[in-house]
N, C-alpha and C positions, 0 to 999 in steps of 0.2 A: 774085706774085713768089715765086720759090723760089731758094735757094742750096743746091746739092748738092755735098758733099764725098765723093769716092770713093777709098777706100784711100790717103788723103793722108799724106804724111810730110815733115817738114822737119828738116834737119840743118845744123850748122855744123861745117866740117871733118869729123871722123869721129864727132862726137857728135850723136845723134838727139835732137831736142827733143820730137817726138811722131812716131808712126808708126802705120800701119794704121787711120787715123781715117776712118770713113764716117759721114756725118750729113747730115740735111736740115733747113734752116731755112725756114719758111713764113710768109707774110704774116699779120698779125693775132696773132702769137705773140711772146713775149719769152723770152729765153734768157740764162742766166748761165754764163759760163766760169769755173770756180772751181778753186782750188788754191793751195798755198803760194807764197811769194815765190820767184821764180826757176824756177818749174815750167814756164813756156812759155805762160802765158795770153796775154800781149801778143803773142807771136810768132804764135800761132794767130789772134788778131784781125787782125793785120797781113796774114796770108796771105788771110784772108777779104776784106779790103779790096783786095787786089791789090797792095799796096805791097811785099810780100815773096813771092817765088815758092816754090812747093813743090818738093821734090826728087823726090817720088814721087806717083803718083796724079793726080787732077784736081779742079778746082773749076768747077762749071757754074752759070751764072746764067741764069735763065729768067723771062721775063715773058709771061704768057698762053701758056705752053708754047712760046714762041719763045726759042731760045738766043741770048743776047747775045754780040756779038763782044767780045774782050778790050778793045779801045780804047773801047768804049761803057760799060763797067762803072762807071767813076768817076762817071758822071752819075747813077747810081742810089743812090749811097752818100753819107752824111755821117758825120763822125767827130769825136769829141772825145777827146783823149788828152794826158797831161802833156808828152809829148815833141814835140808839134806846136807849132811856133813861130808867134807872131803878128808882124805887121809893126809893130814898136814905134815907128817914126817917124811912123806914121799916128795920127790920132785915132780914137776908137771909131766915130764916124759915118762917117769916111772908109773905115775897114776894112770895115764892113758894106756900104756903098755899092759898094765894089770887089768884095766877095764875091758880091753878088747879080747881078753881071754874068755870073757863071759858073754860079751855082746860085740860081735865083730862090727867094724865100721862099714859105711856105705862103700860100694865099689869105687875105686879110684882115690879113696881117702886112707892115708895111714896116719900114724901119730904125729909125724913131723908136719905133714900137710895140715892136719887139724889145728895144731898150734900156730902154724903160719896164718891160717885163715882168721883165727880169732886174735891175732896180734900178740902172741906170747912166745914167739921163737926165742927172743933174747933171754927169756926167763925159763927156758926149758929145763935147765939143770939146777934151778933154784928150789929150795924146799918151800912147799906151799904155805907153811906157817909164816913165811916172810912176805907173802903176797898181800897186796892191798885188797880191800873188799871188792873193788871193781874187777881186779884180775881174777879173783876167785870166781866171780860170777861168769866171766868169760870162759873159764875152764869148765864150769858146770854146763854152760850152753854148748860147748864143744862135745862133752859127754853125751848130752841129750840129742842134739841135732844130727850128729854124725853116726850114732848107733843105727845099725841097719834093722830098724823096727817099723812096722806099719802104723804104730800109734805113737804120737808125740804129745806129752802132757807138760804144760808150762804154767807154773804158779808164780804170778808177779815176776815175769822173766826179766824185767829191766831194773830190778832191785840193785842198787849200788852202781848202776852204769851211768857214765857221763854222756854228753851229747854224742861223742864219737862211738861209744859203746852202744847207744841206742840205734845209731845208723847201722852198726854191725848187725845188731839183732834183726833189724828189718831186712837186711841183705840175706841173712840166714833163712828168714821166712820165705823170701822170694825164691831162693835157690835150692832149698833142701826139704820142701814139704809137699811136693807134688805127689799125688796118689796116696798120701798118708791121711789118717785121721789126726787132726790137730785140735786140741782142746786147751784153751787159755783161760785161766782163772785170774781175774783182775778187775779193779775198779778204775783203771786208767785207760781211757780210750786210745792213747798212744800205743798201748801194748796189744790191743785187739782190733784196731781199725780195719785190718785186712780180713777179718773173719766174716764169713758169709751169713752166719746165724748167731743170734744171741739168746742165751737161756738165762732168764732172771731168777735167781735162787729165791727171791722174796715171793715169787708166785707160788712157792711150795712151802712157805714158812709163815706167812703173815696171818693166816687164819687156821693154824694147826689146832686140832683138838684131840 
């Protein structure tokens, strides 16, 4: 799997967030999109996910050298981000059972196993609206990491996690990211220290014209 950005740019009104960005992400590699708050890290990650369209250039997704149609791309991606909402009227087990109808989990992982790994077994029948912020983040991580997709997108993945939760996050990175494209948007080295490559968003925004 490859994701290729060619001279891409994104703007809101007349303000360019980034511009002239060409880059290729390949399977089996991990990448960090880094930069200060408000620099456009999340915007870039959202354009890679297809949730936000670029204003210039193109993004091409290929599997075995075959270009994917735009309407197919979402099947190949899973994402965890603070701004993605959970269905809070559901219980944890109901949410994951619903989720796997659209994106099956990795081989050997079912909803019960997923909840056990992220430490939510005791809360499996609890409505998500009664979860703490840290519990919600663990559930979001479960959705993303255990989905059987070749691309994993993580935006500030340790948001609301305590020390134990951060240890869990690192364990998920170690055990469930082999052969995948992993892209992490963050300004916290603790979240992306394992990444092989860093992409500084400010390299594409500091001198935009």
